[in-house]
N, C-alpha and C positions, 0 to 999 in steps of 0.2 A: 322809309318804313312802308313799303308797298306790299308787304306780305299779308295775305288774308288768312286768318287763323281758322282752324277747324270749327271753333266755337262760333265764329261769324258765319261760316257756311251753314252750320246747323241752325242758327237763328234764322237765316234766310229761308231755308227749307221749311221750318216750322211756320214762319210768317206766310209763306206761299200756301201752305195747307190750311192755315188759320182762316184765310179768306173763303174757304169752301162753304162756310155757313152763311155767307152774306146774301142779302136779298133786298135791302132797302135802297131808296133813291140816293143820289149823290149827296155827299156831306156839304155843309156850308163852307164859305170861303173865309172864315174868321179864325183859322187855326194856324198851326206852325207852317212855315214855308221854307223851302230851300232855294237859294239864288245861286245861279251859275252863269258867269259871263253876262250879267245884267238880266238874265231870264229867271223870273220868279216861277217856281213850281210848287203848287199847293196840293197836298193830298185831298182828293175829293173833287177837285176842279176839273173841268173839261180839259183834256190833254192836247187837243189839236194845236192851239196857239203855241204852247210851250214846245211841242215836238217840232213844229215848223221853225221856230226861232233857234232851237238847238242844232238843227241841221242833221245831216246823215250820221247815224250812230256807227260805232265800230262793229257792233253785232246786233242782231235782232232775232228773237225767237217768239213763237206763239204756240198756244195750245188751247183746245176747247175749254171754256170756262166751266168750272164745277158749280158755280153759283149763279151765273147769268147766261142768257142766250147770246152766244157769240164767242169770240176768241179773247183770252187773256194774252197780253203782249208784254214782252220785256225788251227794253232797249238798253244797250251798254254804251256808255260814252267815255270809257277809259278810266274816269275817276269816280263814276257812280252808275248805278243801275236805276232805271225808271220803269216801273210796272204799271200797266193799265188794266182796267176791267171795262167790259161793254155794258151799256145800258141804253135802251131805247134808240139804238142806231148810232150812238156816240161812245167814244172812249173817255174814261175818267182816270185820273191818277190814283192808283191804289197805294203805291209805296215808292220811296226813294231810299236807296241803300248806298251810303258813301263807302267807296271801296279802297281809298288810299288817303294819305296825308296831304295831298295837293289841294283838297277842298275842305271847307269847314262850315260849321253852322253859323248863323248870324251872330252868335255870341262868341265865335272864335274857337269853338271846340272842334278838334280834328282827331283822326286816328293818331294815337300816341300821346294825346293830352293826359295829364295826371288827374287823379281823383279830386284833388284840391281845386283844380281849375274847373272841373265839372260842377262841384258843389257850389263854387262861387257863381258860376253862370246860371245854374238852375235851382239852387237851394238844396240843403241837406235833406229836407222833407221828401224830396223826390227819390232819394236813395232807398233801395229795398233792403238794405242791411247786408247784402251779400255781394253782388257784382253788377247791379244795374240801377240806372236812373231812369225812371219812367215818368213822363209828364204828359198830361192831356190838356189840350187847349181847343175849345170848340169841338168839332168832330174830327180832330186829328190827335195823333199820339207821336211823341218823340221818345225813342228808346236809345240809351247809350249804355253799352256793355263794356265792362272793364275786366282785364285779366292782369293779375300781378300789379294792380294799381294804375294801369294805363288803359286808355280807350282802345278797344279792338273793333268795335262795331257801332255805327250810328245809323239808325233806321227811322225814317219819317213814314207814317202810314195814315191812311184814311180809316176812320172807324165806321164801318158799314155793318149793318145787322141783318 
């Protein structure tokens, strides 16, 4: 199930634009984290160590940041995207977007998981009643979008203001 839906793409675009109001310092390290090949990636953390450990991405893009001085950067690693934002000469993890079912959250949720699995992992209280589970932990947010009862999008992001 390596297909990225239009809703997932729309969420990614909205999330990118959402960061345009950001201006605060990096978030704390006590929130959600995504682990890939033993590399822990935490939204709001400095990106340098994770990027070095992950190695060369399949693709890379950058554009002038609308919220900070410097360049916003996006790295694609085949199964996920990692976006960074600049602050005081360093890059920080802004968001991680899981792109296919070959990767999962620490709780085992992946693209294609059912709503029941998501409720069991994160609790029904996180469900917005429509199509999303949104949970905040520290200065991070985890959003899981469902279509027709199955996960189509998983997005970790730093909460920056």
